[in-house]
C-alpha positions in Angstrom: 0.0 0.0 0.0 1.3 3.4 -0.9 2.1 6.0 1.8 -0.2 8.9 2.1 2.4 11.0 3.8 4.3 13.3 1.4 8.1 13.0 1.2 8.7 16.4 -0.3 7.9 20.0 0.5 6.7 21.2 -2.9 3.6 19.2 -3.5 2.3 21.2 -6.4 4.1 23.9 -8.3 2.3 26.8 -10.0 5.4 27.5 -12.1 3.9 29.5 -14.9 7.0 29.1 -17.1 6.7 25.3 -17.6 4.5 23.8 -14.9 7.5 21.9 -13.6 9.0 21.8 -10.1 9.7 25.2 -8.6 13.4 25.9 -8.8 15.4 26.3 -5.6 16.6 29.8 -4.9 20.4 30.3 -4.6 21.5 28.4 -1.5 22.4 30.4 1.6 23.6 29.5 5.1 21.2 28.7 7.9 21.6 31.2 10.8 19.9 28.8 13.2 18.4 25.3 12.9 15.9 25.2 10.0 13.5 22.4 9.3 12.3 21.8 5.8 8.8 23.3 5.5 9.5 26.2 7.8 8.5 29.7 6.9 11.8 31.7 6.7 13.1 35.2 7.0 16.5 36.6 6.0 19.1 36.8 8.7 22.3 38.8 8.4 25.0 38.4 5.7 23.3 36.0 3.3 21.6 33.7 5.8 18.1 32.5 6.5 16.4 31.7 9.8 12.9 30.6 11.0 10.4 33.5 10.7 10.2 34.9 14.2 7.3 37.4 14.2 3.9 35.9 15.0 1.4 37.5 12.6 4.1 39.6 11.1 5.0 40.4 7.5 5.7 37.2 5.7 8.6 38.7 3.7 8.1 36.9 0.5 6.9 33.4 1.5 10.4 31.9 1.7 10.0 28.2 2.6 12.8 25.7 3.4 12.8 22.7 1.1 14.0 19.1 1.5 17.7 18.9 2.5 19.6 17.4 -0.4 22.9 17.8 1.4 21.9 15.7 4.5 24.6 13.3 5.5 22.5 10.9 7.5 21.1 8.5 5.0 18.7 7.0 7.5 16.6 10.2 7.6 14.4 11.3 4.7 15.5 14.6 3.1 12.2 16.2 4.2 13.0 15.3 7.9 16.7 16.4 7.8 17.2 19.8 9.4 19.7 22.3 8.3 22.0 23.2 11.2 23.5 26.7 11.8 26.2 27.4 9.2 25.0 24.7 6.9 23.9 25.5 3.3 20.1 25.7 3.3 17.8 25.5 0.3 14.5 27.4 0.0 11.8 28.4 -2.5 9.7 31.5 -2.8 6.1 30.1 -2.6 3.9 31.8 -5.1 0.1 31.9 -5.3 -1.2 28.5 -6.2 1.8 26.4 -5.0 0.9 23.7 -2.5 3.7 23.3 0.1 4.0 20.9 3.0 4.7 23.2 5.9 4.5 23.2 9.7 1.5 24.0 11.9 2.0 25.2 15.5 1.1 23.0 18.4 -2.3 24.0 19.8 -3.7 24.8 16.4 -7.0 23.5 15.2 -7.7 24.7 11.6 -10.4 23.9 9.1 -9.8 23.3 5.4 -9.6 26.7 3.8 -8.6 28.5 6.9 -6.2 31.5 6.4 -2.7 30.9 7.9 0.0 33.3 9.1 3.4 32.9 10.9 3.3 31.6 14.4 6.7 33.2 15.1 8.6 29.9 15.2 8.8 29.0 11.5 5.5 27.2 11.8 2.0 28.6 10.9 -1.2 29.3 12.9 -4.7 30.5 12.1 -4.6 34.0 10.9 -5.7 36.8 13.1 -5.7 39.2 10.2 -3.9 42.1 11.9 -0.8 42.7 9.7 -1.2 44.0 6.2 1.1 41.4 4.6 0.8 38.5 7.1 -1.3 36.0 5.1 0.9 33.1 4.1 -1.7 30.8 2.6 -4.8 28.6 3.2 -5.1 25.2 4.7 -5.6 22.5 2.1 -6.7 20.1 4.8 -8.3 20.3 8.2 -5.7 19.7 11.0 -6.2 19.4 14.7 -2.8 19.7 16.3 -4.1 20.4 19.8 -1.4 18.5 21.6 2.1 17.2 21.0 4.6 19.1 18.8 4.4 21.1 15.6 2.8 19.0 12.9 2.7 19.1 9.1 -0.1 20.7 7.0 -0.6 21.1 3.2 -0.8 24.9 2.5 -2.0 26.6 -0.7 0.2 29.7 -0.9 -1.5 33.1 -1.1 
């Protein structure tokens, strides 16, 4: 039986040029630990870090992708974190892309719910306060009331 759990961050690309996989942006260094699927923000001097402002400006929908440089072959690339100082790959999610991202612990969202940064690289239900805070919409209902951050399919806004 086939797995229903995705093993990649970019689930559907809305690449208008050719409909193919969204190209990775120029690799940069991680300023802190970054997990594939996290919403990112630029750090200092050509680095990226988890987006740290809950409900804040999304700054271009930068999302960490699967780690093709992971050295531990027992861990899937989607589960291999980038450590501080390691080269990190990301894409700019554009409207229509469906990405496999993180949803904050304690979140219970319905399919179609608007999502914004939770301030940890994960997402949460949008409060709608910041002008440019909307990251995307839940492609599935997720109840992540307990435990740790979980995964969610997100259609980018």
